C-alpha positions as CSV (number, residue, x, y, z in Angstrom):
1,M,-41.6,143.2,-8.7
2,K,-44.9,145.3,-8.9
3,R,-47.5,145.1,-6.0
4,I,-51.1,146.3,-6.0
5,S,-52.9,146.4,-2.7
6,L,-56.2,144.7,-2.6
7,N,-57.0,146.1,0.9
8,G,-59.9,148.0,1.7
9,K,-63.5,147.7,0.9
10,W,-65.1,144.3,0.3
11,R,-68.5,142.7,0.5
12,L,-69.3,140.0,2.9
13,T,-72.1,137.4,2.4
14,Y,-73.0,135.2,5.0
15,A,-75.5,132.3,5.9
16,L,-75.7,129.1,8.0
17,E,-73.2,126.7,6.4
18,G,-74.5,124.5,3.6
19,T,-77.6,126.9,2.8
20,T,-75.9,129.8,1.1
21,E,-77.0,129.0,-2.5
22,A,-80.7,128.0,-1.1
23,A,-80.8,130.9,1.2
24,A,-79.6,133.5,-1.5
25,A,-82.4,132.2,-3.6
26,R,-84.8,133.0,-0.9
27,T,-83.1,136.3,-0.3
28,E,-82.1,135.2,3.4
29,A,-78.5,135.4,2.9
30,K,-77.3,138.6,4.1
31,T,-74.4,141.1,2.7
32,V,-72.6,143.7,4.4
33,P,-69.9,146.0,3.8
34,A,-66.6,144.4,5.0
35,A,-63.0,145.8,5.6
36,V,-59.8,143.8,4.7
37,P,-57.8,143.2,6.8
38,G,-60.5,142.5,9.4
39,N,-62.7,139.9,10.8
40,V,-66.3,139.1,10.3
41,E,-67.5,140.1,13.9
42,I,-66.2,143.6,13.5
43,D,-68.0,144.0,10.1
44,L,-71.3,142.5,11.5
45,M,-70.8,144.9,14.5
46,K,-70.3,148.1,12.1
47,A,-73.5,146.9,10.3
48,G,-75.5,146.6,13.2
49,E,-76.0,142.9,13.0
50,L,-74.3,142.4,16.2
51,P,-73.9,144.4,19.3
52,D,-70.7,145.7,20.8
53,L,-68.9,142.4,21.6
54,F,-66.7,144.0,24.2
55,F,-69.6,145.0,26.4
56,G,-71.0,142.7,29.2
57,G,-72.1,139.3,27.9
58,N,-72.6,140.2,24.5
59,I,-69.7,138.0,23.4
60,F,-72.0,135.0,23.8
61,K,-74.1,136.4,21.1
62,A,-71.5,135.4,18.4
63,R,-71.8,131.8,19.3
64,P,-74.5,131.0,16.5
65,Y,-72.2,132.4,13.8
66,E,-69.6,129.7,14.5
67,F,-71.8,127.4,12.2
68,Y,-71.9,129.9,9.3
69,E,-69.9,130.2,6.2
70,W,-68.7,133.5,4.8
71,T,-67.8,134.9,1.4
72,Y,-65.6,138.0,0.7
73,E,-66.0,139.6,-2.6
74,R,-64.6,142.5,-4.6
75,T,-63.5,143.5,-8.1
76,F,-60.3,145.0,-9.3
77,V,-58.6,145.9,-12.6
78,A,-55.3,144.2,-13.4
79,P,-52.9,146.5,-15.4
80,E,-52.0,145.6,-18.9
81,A,-48.4,145.6,-18.0
82,F,-49.0,142.5,-16.0
83,K,-49.6,140.5,-19.1
84,G,-47.1,137.6,-19.6
85,R,-45.5,138.0,-16.3
86,R,-45.7,135.6,-13.5
87,T,-48.5,136.9,-11.3
88,E,-49.7,135.8,-7.9
89,L,-52.4,136.8,-5.5
90,V,-50.9,136.8,-2.1
91,F,-52.9,136.4,1.1
92,H,-50.8,137.1,4.1
93,G,-53.5,135.6,6.5
94,V,-56.9,134.2,6.3
95,D,-58.8,132.6,9.1
96,C,-59.0,129.7,8.4
97,I,-60.7,127.1,6.2
98,A,-60.8,128.8,2.8
99,S,-61.1,128.4,-1.0
100,Y,-60.1,131.2,-3.4
101,W,-61.9,132.2,-6.6
102,L,-60.9,134.5,-9.4
103,N,-63.4,135.1,-12.2
104,D,-65.6,132.2,-10.9
105,R,-62.6,129.6,-11.0
106,C,-61.1,128.0,-8.0
107,I,-57.4,128.9,-7.9
108,G,-56.5,127.3,-4.4
109,Q,-57.5,126.3,-1.1
110,S,-55.9,126.9,2.5
111,D,-56.4,125.7,6.1
112,N,-53.8,127.6,8.1
113,M,-54.5,131.1,9.4
114,F,-50.8,131.6,10.5
115,I,-49.0,131.5,7.1
116,E,-49.0,133.3,3.8
117,H,-50.7,131.7,0.9
118,S,-49.9,132.5,-2.6
119,F,-51.6,131.6,-5.8
120,D,-50.4,131.7,-9.4
121,V,-53.0,133.4,-11.4
122,G,-51.3,133.9,-14.7
123,G,-54.0,131.8,-16.5
124,F,-56.9,133.1,-14.8
125,L,-56.2,136.9,-14.8
126,A,-57.9,139.3,-17.2
127,C,-55.2,142.1,-17.7
128,G,-56.6,145.5,-18.6
129,R,-60.1,144.4,-17.6
130,E,-62.2,144.0,-14.4
131,N,-61.6,140.7,-12.4
132,R,-64.0,139.2,-9.8
133,L,-62.1,137.9,-6.6
134,A,-63.9,135.7,-4.0
135,V,-62.9,134.1,-0.8
136,K,-65.1,131.6,0.7
137,I,-64.6,130.7,4.4
138,A,-66.1,127.6,5.8
139,S,-67.0,127.1,9.5
140,A,-64.0,126.1,11.4
141,V,-66.2,124.1,14.0
142,N,-68.1,122.3,11.3
143,H,-64.8,121.4,9.7
144,A,-63.5,119.9,12.8
145,R,-66.6,117.7,13.1
146,R,-65.1,115.3,10.3
147,Y,-62.2,114.2,12.3
148,R,-62.4,111.0,14.7
149,F,-61.3,111.9,18.2
150,E,-59.6,109.1,19.9
151,P,-59.8,108.8,23.7
152,S,-57.4,111.0,25.4
153,A,-56.5,112.6,21.9
154,C,-56.9,116.1,23.6
155,R,-56.1,117.1,27.0
156,W,-57.8,120.6,27.2
157,D,-61.4,121.5,26.9
158,F,-61.9,122.6,23.2
159,Y,-61.5,119.4,21.1
160,E,-62.6,121.2,17.9
161,A,-59.2,123.0,17.9
162,A,-57.0,119.8,18.0
163,F,-56.5,119.4,14.1
164,L,-56.8,123.1,13.0
165,R,-54.0,125.7,12.4
166,K,-56.1,128.3,14.2
167,A,-55.3,130.6,17.1
168,A,-56.1,128.4,20.1
169,H,-57.5,131.3,22.2
170,S,-60.4,131.5,19.8
171,Y,-61.8,128.7,21.7
172,G,-61.5,130.6,24.9
173,W,-58.5,131.0,27.1
174,D,-57.3,132.9,30.0
175,I,-56.8,136.1,27.8
176,M,-60.3,136.2,26.5
177,P,-63.5,134.6,26.2
178,R,-64.5,132.2,23.4
179,L,-64.8,133.7,19.8
180,V,-64.2,131.3,17.0
181,S,-63.8,134.1,14.5
182,A,-63.3,134.2,10.6
183,G,-62.0,136.7,8.2
184,I,-59.2,137.9,5.9
185,W,-57.1,139.3,8.9
186,R,-54.0,140.2,7.1
187,P,-53.3,142.1,3.7
188,V,-54.1,140.9,0.2
189,E,-52.2,141.9,-2.8
190,L,-51.5,141.2,-6.4
191,V,-47.7,140.8,-7.1
192,A,-46.4,140.7,-10.8
193,H,-42.9,139.2,-10.7
194,E,-39.7,140.2,-12.6
195,P,-37.6,137.5,-14.5
196,T,-34.8,138.3,-11.8
197,E,-35.7,139.6,-8.3
198,F,-34.9,139.5,-4.7
199,L,-37.0,137.4,-2.3
200,D,-35.5,138.7,0.8
201,L,-32.7,141.0,2.1
202,H,-31.4,141.3,5.7
203,Y,-29.0,143.6,7.1
204,F,-27.1,143.4,10.3
205,T,-24.4,145.0,12.1
206,Q,-21.1,143.0,12.2
207,S,-18.8,145.6,13.9
208,V,-18.9,149.4,14.8
209,G,-16.0,151.7,15.3
210,R,-14.6,154.7,13.2
211,D,-15.3,152.3,10.4
212,A,-18.1,149.7,10.3
213,A,-19.0,146.4,8.7
214,I,-22.5,145.3,7.6
215,G,-23.6,142.0,7.0
216,L,-26.1,141.3,4.1
217,L,-28.0,138.2,3.8
218,Y,-29.8,137.8,0.3
219,N,-32.1,135.5,-1.6
220,F,-33.1,136.0,-5.1
221,V,-34.7,134.1,-7.9
222,T,-33.9,134.3,-11.7
223,D,-35.3,132.7,-14.8
224,E,-31.6,132.5,-16.2
225,P,-30.5,128.8,-16.7
226,V,-26.8,129.6,-15.6
227,L,-25.9,131.4,-12.6
228,E,-22.9,133.4,-13.9
229,G,-22.3,137.2,-14.1
230,F,-24.5,138.0,-11.3
231,E,-23.5,140.7,-8.8
232,I,-24.9,142.7,-6.0
233,Q,-24.5,146.5,-5.8
234,V,-25.2,148.3,-2.5
235,K,-25.3,152.2,-2.0
236,G,-25.9,153.8,1.5
237,V,-26.7,157.4,2.1
238,C,-27.2,159.1,5.3
239,G,-26.8,162.8,5.2
240,S,-23.2,163.6,4.1
241,S,-22.2,160.0,4.7
242,T,-22.3,157.7,1.6
243,F,-20.7,154.5,0.8
244,Q,-21.1,151.9,-2.3
245,W,-20.1,148.3,-2.5
246,R,-20.4,145.9,-5.6
247,G,-19.4,142.3,-5.8
248,P,-20.1,139.0,-7.6
249,V,-22.5,136.4,-6.3
250,S,-22.4,132.7,-7.3
251,F,-25.7,131.3,-5.9
252,T,-29.2,132.7,-5.4
253,A,-28.8,132.9,-1.5
254,G,-25.7,133.8,0.6
255,E,-24.2,136.3,2.8
256,V,-21.7,139.2,2.1
257,T,-19.8,141.7,4.2
258,I,-20.0,145.4,3.4
259,H,-17.2,147.6,4.8
260,V,-18.3,151.2,5.6
261,P,-15.5,153.8,6.0
262,Q,-16.1,156.6,8.6
263,A,-19.5,155.1,9.5
264,K,-22.2,157.7,10.6
265,A,-24.3,156.3,13.6
266,W,-27.9,157.1,14.2
267,W,-30.5,156.3,16.8
268,P,-32.9,153.5,16.1
269,H,-36.2,154.2,14.5
270,T,-38.6,156.2,16.8
271,R,-35.7,157.3,19.3
272,A,-34.5,160.1,17.3
273,R,-34.6,161.5,13.5
274,C,-31.8,161.7,11.2
275,P,-31.2,163.5,7.9
276,D,-31.7,161.6,4.6
277,A,-29.7,162.0,1.3
278,A,-31.6,165.3,0.6
279,G,-31.0,167.0,3.8
280,R,-34.6,166.4,4.9
281,E,-35.7,164.9,8.3
282,S,-36.8,161.4,8.1
283,G,-38.1,158.9,10.5
284,T,-35.6,156.2,9.5
285,C,-32.0,156.1,8.2
286,P,-31.3,152.8,6.4
287,A,-28.0,151.5,6.5
288,A,-28.1,150.7,2.7
289,H,-30.2,149.9,-0.2
290,A,-29.4,147.0,-2.4
291,C,-29.7,147.6,-6.1
292,L,-29.5,144.9,-8.7
293,P,-31.1,146.0,-11.9
294,R,-30.9,143.8,-15.0
295,R,-27.9,145.8,-16.3
296,C,-26.1,148.0,-13.8
297,S,-23.5,150.5,-14.0
298,P,-21.9,152.6,-11.3
299,S,-23.0,155.7,-13.1
300,S,-26.6,154.8,-13.5
301,R,-27.0,154.3,-9.8
302,S,-25.9,157.8,-8.7
303,A,-29.0,159.3,-10.2
304,R,-31.7,157.7,-8.3
305,P,-32.3,155.6,-5.1
306,C,-31.6,151.9,-5.4
307,R,-34.4,149.5,-5.1
308,A,-33.9,145.7,-4.7
309,A,-33.7,143.7,-7.7
310,P,-31.0,141.1,-8.8
311,C,-28.7,142.4,-11.7
312,R,-27.0,140.7,-14.5
């Protein structure tokens, strides 16, 4: 798959909820530069609209903004190469009640700040041209007002948090004062998928001695109607120590064991440095790389580093 990061500089427009269009017409809605990942209070502090909330009682000055709505906006150019491919906009974390707009068309909604949200944008994306992306975030406090609270429905002080998938400490806890925030707090990216590709790879150590065994948990997707002829090829390089493994798979998820003769051990990341395949020093030394190109052969894999992608 191909990924394009949409992190970085955005624009943030904000106003009292329910008044954005009217306020914009009266030039009362404000727009400030914004950073993604981030949150609205930090952007307002950088723009001078809020004082340093970490000083004294300034945190209480954020209370009026709990009733505001926020619109993040930016533009980007989608590559021509993405045309015809299944393409998603992936938001790894948005706090919290949000709707997503691409080229003035709503592509989805979310109400959970803890999980990733992905939207298929193949029918909305203009490849080779500029695209307009907006994320509109509603007031979490106002959203909670629509619920009916039965007697004893909540057993803590902040009832407005009861029905929302939002960090509970936002409403005030022992670790911080109340700050009901909003924002795009995790990365955003545009992802173009291959017809066959990995969703996840997880390596783990099964045994260590003169020789070693590595477990590999895999999960891939494919457009092929029949799961026949698929295989995984793994190549591991650490200094002068190398190994290769190749074997068939009959389903899109499973586990395989890879035997590593005369295994070379190294310290975990940040504990020490180890040489990579070219003899240079690198911060990490991965146990293996899975390579599953559409058509693979042993000779084709020795010329360049392996990347994850299922092979047929």
